[in-house]
N, C-alpha and C positions, 0 to 999 in steps of 0.2 A: 496065241493070237492067230486068228484065221484071216488070211488076206485073200480076197477075191480079185483075181486079175481081170482086166478088161477083156472083152471078146476079141479074139484075133491076136491077143498078146501071147507071144511064144514064151512058154515057160522054160527058163534056163536058170541055173543056180546064180549066176552073176547078176542077171537082170532082176531076179527076185531080191537079192541083197540090196541092190541100188534103190529099188522101189521102197523097201522097208526103211532105208536110211532117209529117203526123201520125206516119207510120211512122218518119221520121228522128228526130223528137223523142223517141219512145218508146225507140228504140235508144240515143240519147244519155243519157237518164235512167238506163237500165239500166247503161250503162258507168260513169257517175259513181258510182252506188250501189256497184258492185263495187269500184271504185277506193278509195272511202272505207273499205270493210271491210278492204281490204288494208293501207291506211295505219294504221288503228287497231291491227290485229294486230301490225304491225311496230313501232309505238310502244310497245305494252305490254311487249314482250320485247326491246326494243332495247338496245344497249350503254349502260351507265350507269344503266339503270332497275333498281329493286329487285325481286327475285323473292319470291314468297310465302314467308313464314317469316322474312324479314329484318326488322330494325327500321329504320324510316324516321326521318329527322330531322323535327322539327316543321315546317320549311319545306316539305319534300317532301310530307309528309302533307297539309298544308293546300292545296298546289297541286293535288294529286290530287283532293281533295274538291271544290275549286272547279271543276276541269275536268269531273269527272263530273256535277256539278250543272248546268253549262252544257249538257251533252249531253242534258238532259231527264230524267235518272234521278231516281228518288224518293230524296230525301236521307235518309229514314228507313231506306232499304235500302242506303245506300252506305257505312255504317260499316265501317272496316277489320276484316275477319274478324268482323263483328258487334259490334265494340266502338266506343264513342264516343271522342272525343278525350281526355278526362280519364282514362278507363280505360287507354287506350293509353300515356299518359305515365307513369301509375303503374307500369305493367308495365316501361316503359323504365327508370325510376328503380330498380326492383328489380334489373334486369339490370346496371345500372351499379354498384349497391351490391355485387352478387355479384362483379363483376370486381375492384372495389377490395379486397374482402376476400381474394380470391385472390392479388392482388398483395401485400397485407400478409403473408399466410402465406408467400409465396415469399421476401419480404424477411426475415422472421423466420428462415426456414430457412437462408438465406444467412448471416445474422448468427451463428446457432448454429454453422454450419460454420466460420466465421472464428474464433469463440471456441474451438472444439474444436481447430482447427489451432494456435491460439496456445498452448493448454495443452500440446499435443503437442510444440511447439517448445521450450517452457520445460523440459519433462521431458527432451527430447533434449539441451538445453544443460546441464542439471544433470548428466546422465549423462556428458556429454563432460568436464565439469570434474572429476568423480570419477575418470574414466579417466585424465585427465592427471595428477591428484594421485597415483594409484596408480602410474602410469608413472614419475613422478619419485621416488616412494618406493622402487620396485623398483630404479631406476637407482642411487639413493644407496646402497642395501643392497649392491649388487654392487660398489661402489667403496670398500669398506673398512669398512662399518658392519654387518657380518654379526652382530656380537655385541650389537646393540642390543636385540633381543627378549629375550636371556638376561639382559641387565643390567636391563631393565624387570621381568622376572620376579623377580629377586633383590630389587629395591627394593620390589616389591609384597609379597613374602613377608616382608620385614623389618618390616612393620606397616602402611604406608600406600602407596597407589598413587602412583607418581612416575616421571617419565620424565627422561632425562638432558639433553634439549635437543639442538639441532642444531649440527653443526660449521659453520664458515664456508662451506665448499664446498657442503654439503647445504642450508644456508639459502638461499644464492644460487640454487641450482637450484629450490628450492621457491618462493621469491619470484618468480623470473622465469617459472616455469611457471604461475602464476596467470593466468587469462584476464583481459585488460585491460578487458573490458566491465564489470567490477565497479565501476570508477571512471571510465572513459572512455566514458560513455554519456549519453543524453539525459535520463534520469530522467523518463520519460514516465508520466503517469497519465491515464487516460480520465476524463471528467466531472470536470475539475479546472480551477483557475485560481490565479494568484498575485496577491496584493494589494500595491499600493504601488510597482510599478516605474515608471520614467520611460521613455516611448516613445522608440525610436531616431529620430533626426532624419531628415528626408527622406521619400522615398516608401515606405520599408520598413514604416512604421507608419501611414501616412496611411490615412484612411477604414477604421480597424480592420483593416488588413492587406489591403484589397481590391486594392492595387497590387502586392502581393507574393504572389499566389496560387500555391499548390503542390498537387500531386496527392495527396501523402501527408503525414502528420505527420513522417515521417523526413526528407523533403525540407525541411520547415519548420525542423526542428532543425538540419539542415546549413546552412541559410541563416543561422541564428544563429551557428553556428561560424565561418562565413566572415566574420562581422562581430563576432568575439569581443571586440574592443577596446571596443566600445560596446554589446554585447549579451550577456546571460547568461540571459535569460528569453524563452521563446517560447510562443505560444498559437495553436493551429490549430483552425479551425472546419470540421468535416467536411461541414457543410451547404453552405457557399458556397466552401470551400477557401481562405478568407482566412488568411494567415500573418502574425501580429502579433508584432513583435520589441520587446524592451524591456530596460532595465538596472535591476537591483535593488541598492540599496546593501548590503543584508544578503545576503551570498553564501550564507547558510544559511537563507534564508526558507522557512518551512514552506508547503506547498501547501494550498489549500482543496479538500477532496474529501469523498467519503462521503455525498453528498446525491443520488445517482442522476442522473437526467436533468435535474434542476433546473439543473445546470451543463452546458451543451451542448458545452463545449470539451475538447480534448485538449491538455494543457499539460506543460511541462517546464522544467528549469533546468540550466544547465551549472555543475557544481561544480568547484572547484579540484582539481587532481590531488594525491594524497598525496605527502608527502616520505618515501618508504619507507626503512626502516632498512637501513643498509649498514655493518657493522662495519669498522673501520679495519684492525685486526690481530687475528688469532685469539687470540694470546697475551695481548693487552691487553684483550680484551673477554670478558665472561661468555658462557656458552652462550646461543645464541639460542632463547629460549622465554619462556613467560608464567607467572608465579606468580599464581594467583587468590587474592586476599586479602579477608577480611571481618573485622569487629570485633564484639565482644560483651562484655557485662558478666557473662555467665554465668547470667542469670536463666532460670527455667524457660520463660517465654514466648519468649525469644530462642533457647533451646537446641533446642526442637523445630524451629524454622525453620532453625537451623544444620544440624541433621542432614539435613533434606530438601534444602537447597541443596548440601550436600556430596555427598549421594547422587545428585542430578541432575547435578552436575559429573562425578562418576565415570562415570555412564552415558554421557555425551557423550565424555569424554576417552578412555575405554576402547574405545568402539564407533565413534565418528564423527570422530575427530581425524585425518584423513588426512595433514594437513601435519605433525603431530607436534610442534606448538608449545604445546599445552595440557598443560603438564608437571607443575605442582605446585599444591597447595592449602594455604593456611595460615589459621588463625583466630588473630587477635590478641586475647587475652583481657585486658582491663583490669579486674583483680580482685585482691583481697588474697590469695587462695589459689586453688588448682586447683579445678575443678568436676567434675561427673560425666562430662564429654565428653572429657577429656584423653586417654583411651585409645581413643577412637572417632573423633575428628576431629583432624587435625594441628593442634597448638596451640603458640603462643608467648605466654607471660604477661608482662604489664607491671604494675608496681606503680602503682596509680592515685593521682591527686591528691585524689580524692573517694571515700574508702572507703565512705561511706554509699550509693553507687550499686551496691554489691554486691547489695543487695536491692531497694530502691526509692528513687528520688530524683526531683527535679523535672525533670531533663533527663539521661537515662541515657547520652547520647553526649558529654557535656561533656569526657570524658577521651580521646575517640577520637583527636583530632589528635596529642596528645602521645604516645600509645601507638604510633601509626603512625610518628612520627618516631623514637622509640627503636628500634623494630624495623628501620627503614630503615638504621640504622647497623651492624646485625649482619651476620655472614657468611651467615646464612640468607637475608637479603634480596638477596644478590648471586649466588645460585645460578642466576638467570635474568636475561636482559637487560632484560625488561619486567615490569611489575606491572599486573594488572587489579584495580582496587578495585571490589568488589561489595558487595551488602547481603545480609543473611540471608534476606530475603523475596524472593529470586530463585529461579526455576526455569530451569535451562539446557536449551535445546532444540537448539542447534547448536554446532559448534566455530567459533571465530573464524577468519577467513581471514587469510592472511599480510599483506594490505594494511592491517590495523589496527595493525601494528607500525611505528611512525614513528621518524624520526631523533631524536636527543637535542634537547630544546628544543621538541618537539611532542607533543601528547597527543590521542588519539582519545576524545572524550567524548560526552555526550548533551545535546541542546538542551532545556532545561526552559522551558516557556512561562510558568511562574509565578516564575521567577528573573529579575527585571529590575532590576538595580542602579541604572539611571538613571531609573526611573519616579518620578513625583512622590510617590507614596505611600511609596516605599522610601527616598527621599532623606534623611529625618531620621536613619535608622539607617546608611545608606550613608556619610554624612558622618562618623559616628563611626569606622567601619572605615577610611575613606580619608583620615583627617586626616594632613596632611603630604605627601600624594601627589597632591593635586588638580592641581598644575601639571605633574606628570610624566606622569600617566596620566588622560585624560578619563574621566568616568564611563561614557560610551557605549562605551568600549573594554574595560570589564570584562565578561567573557564571561557569557552566559546559561547557565551550567552549574553543576555541583556536584561534590562529591568522588566520587560513584559514579553510574553507571559511568564509569571513566576507565581508559584503557590508555596507560601512559607508560613512558619509560625509567626504570630503577630509580634512577639517580642524580638524576634530576629530581624524583622523589618526595621525596628528602631535602631538596632545595632548597625545594620548596613547603611541605612539612610543617613545616619550621622556622618559617616566617612564619605558617603556618596555626595552629599551637598558640599563638602569641603573640596572634593575633586572637581566639582562643577565650577567652583570659584577659580580654581587653577585653570580649567579649560577656557573660561571666558577671558583670562588674562594671557593666554598663550596662543600666539599666532601659529605655532607649529601644530598644536593640537587641533585647532580649527581647520587648518589646511589639510592635514593628513586624515583626520577622522571625520571631518565634515558634519553632516546631519546626524550621524550615529555616535557622536562623541559622548552623549549622556549614557548610551548603552555600554560603551567602553568604560566610562567612569564607574558605572555600577559593577561591572565585572572585576575591576581592580579593587574597588572598595570591599567586595565580598571576599577577596583573597587576602586583604591586608588587615581585617579585623581579627581579634583574638577571642575564641578560636575561629579560624576561617569557616565560611559557610560552605558546606558540601552540596554539590548539585547532582540531581538525577536528570539526565538529558537523553532519553530515548529518541532516536531519529524517527522521522516520518517514514512509514505509516504506523509506527508503534507508539508515537507520542500521544499522550492524553491531553495535550494542550491545544495545538492549532495546526492548520495548514496554511500555506500562502498560495493564493491563486494568482496566475495560472501555473506557477512553477511546479507544484506538487501534483503527481499523477494519480494519487489515491487519497481518499479522505481518511482511511484507516480508523484510528481510535480518537481522532481529534474532536474536541468539544467546541471549537470555534474556528472561524474562517477569517483570515486577514486579507483585506482587499486594497492594500496600499498601492499595489501595481495595477494599472488599468488594462485588463485583459481584452483582447479582441480576437475574433475568429474570422478567418479569410478562406476563400476557396482557392486551392492551388491550381497549377503548380507554381513553384518558385520562379521569379518573384511574383507575389500576388498582391493585388490592390482591391480585390472584390470583397469588401468587409460585409459579413452577414450578421454579425453580432458583436457588440462591444459595451463596456461599462468602465468609465473613468470617473472617479469621484471628483476630480478637479474640474471636469467639464459637464458634469451631470446637471441637467436643468429641472429635474423633478423633485428637488429637495423641498420639504415643507419649511415654512417660516412664518413671518408675521402675515396673518390674513389668508394663508392658503395651506392646503393639505399636501401630503406627499403623493407622488405618482409612482405606480409600479413600473418596474423595468421589464422589458420583453424577455420571454423565456428563450433559452438557447435552442438552436436547430437540433433536429434528431440526427443520430449518427448515420452517415452515408459514406462508405469507404470510397466510392467512386468520385466523390467531390474533393478528395485529397485535402482535407481541412488543415489550415496552418494557423500558427499563433502570430503574435506581434512581429517578431523578427524572422518570419517564415519557417519557424521550427514546426516539424510535423506534429499535429495534434493527435495524441493517443485517445482511443475510445474512452478509457478510464478518466482521462483529463476532462473530456467533455461531460462526463457524468458528474465530476466534482463541480464544474461550472453550473450544471443544471441544478444541483443541490443548493449552490450559493444563491442562484436566482430565486429558487423556491422559498428559501428561508428569509431572504432579503424582503421579498414581497409579503411574507407573513408578518415581518416586523413593521412593514409599512401599514398593514391593516391594524396592527396593535397601536402604532403611534397615532394613527388617525382617529382612534377612539379615546385618546387622552382628553385632558381637560380643555380642550384640544387646540383649536387654532390658537397659536401662541400670540399673546398680546405684548406689544412693545412696552418696555419699562422706562423708556426715555420720556 
């Protein structure tokens, strides 16, 4: 290296060494300065570092603040994008909240899509069942029943609508063509559970089903089926996928549901399969069909209900009975003389034991059981293999499926929550009805049902009605029975009669919404499979909150002024309001009205008005017979 000394600089060995050292030190300092700049730039944009605009974690942010402070920067000027730490985290929380809301919206959209697909699936399954029924009907017609429609026409033109019933071959085709899912299913209800079952032993129910986790409720139900000897009740938790299995002593235990998300489970129960009707020989068995039967004392209050239930029956039998089993309708009139409806509604009259009930008496149905027994002995009662006992205050909305027609000795009924023969409060009256049978039939084995609705073999009706009428005599002589059982004493009498005959009548009693019989408005929150709607309770809809007095819709049969009668037609009832969650709709006793309950009431109003239209086309304005 050649070093040129400044002019006038005296060259000496010591000064030269010092000058060289100074130049070397200056170069080294410059090199280190440039290297630090390069390292800093590399660090600021290196892999793993956050780029401007990204949100940093609290730890990364604080490390950066500390690092920059150690570099001698002014802390007041080192805030991220001019923000202090608190402002930064507030903004971070806003961003997180936004992301959570977006995830919730996405989840809601997916749930709506699932519900939409579920509805579409149900519609498709219903259409499939209808197509199958039509196919079997067509097949039957081509195999020798071509004259059926002509025969129906002649019967209708003769005065009352009536169908001839099914031949043995056609019945078996119709029965076997019904999709098995109607009774071989899991009976699933979302947001539901069952009370009272005993958990299955072992790991299947340990830790609330945590050891038996399944991906879907269908798999949980299948798990119960695989262990059906000790399991008939399953409960699936969609949150943690726990599948809990149990056994319920009551094979017709009603589910607890209709409370929304308050019950997080999806539950179900395996019901016993029906013992379906199979005629032994065509010549020895009546035509396979159902006679729908009601009773009446002929009072005006009963008569307008009778006209509407008959009109609703005709609407369904003529338009929706694909199976062809809804064949006949009969009113059993227990009255001393004919009334104004004998030419409008098919009627069979029985002489009553209590003539005072022609007009008004303390218990207008006290002659019902005897009148039914007398009718059951007639040829009219033998025109169909089965009888559906109904009430005047029903509105039919569907035709019964073939699976409700059971073998002799079995009846398809309705599970009444308020008919409990073994309950302590009922026992004083139950002992009166069951005297002499205590050792033969335990009180717990007397079914929680009543006389209507019931669908049974016609000859079984004769067996039950014979004992039923005897118990009704006991009932009207016992102050205890009248006090304890009150207006439902004939329902209790029927249940005890069915248990006391030999052999006892066996009942199929699926609970709502799986019952193919009826629903009671406004108590039931889903229509389910019901074929009829019972309107004995007067529903009303009010705007909340509790207590509410702002009634926006109501219908009480006891106060309704639109009933048809002598000289005038029926009036339609108003339709229910549309669902509006903000109005906090309430029922009679300020119970919260569920959206599905409102739909049930809407369906009732619709079919009630359809019956009004049909009734107003009768022979029609009723003329007095007095």
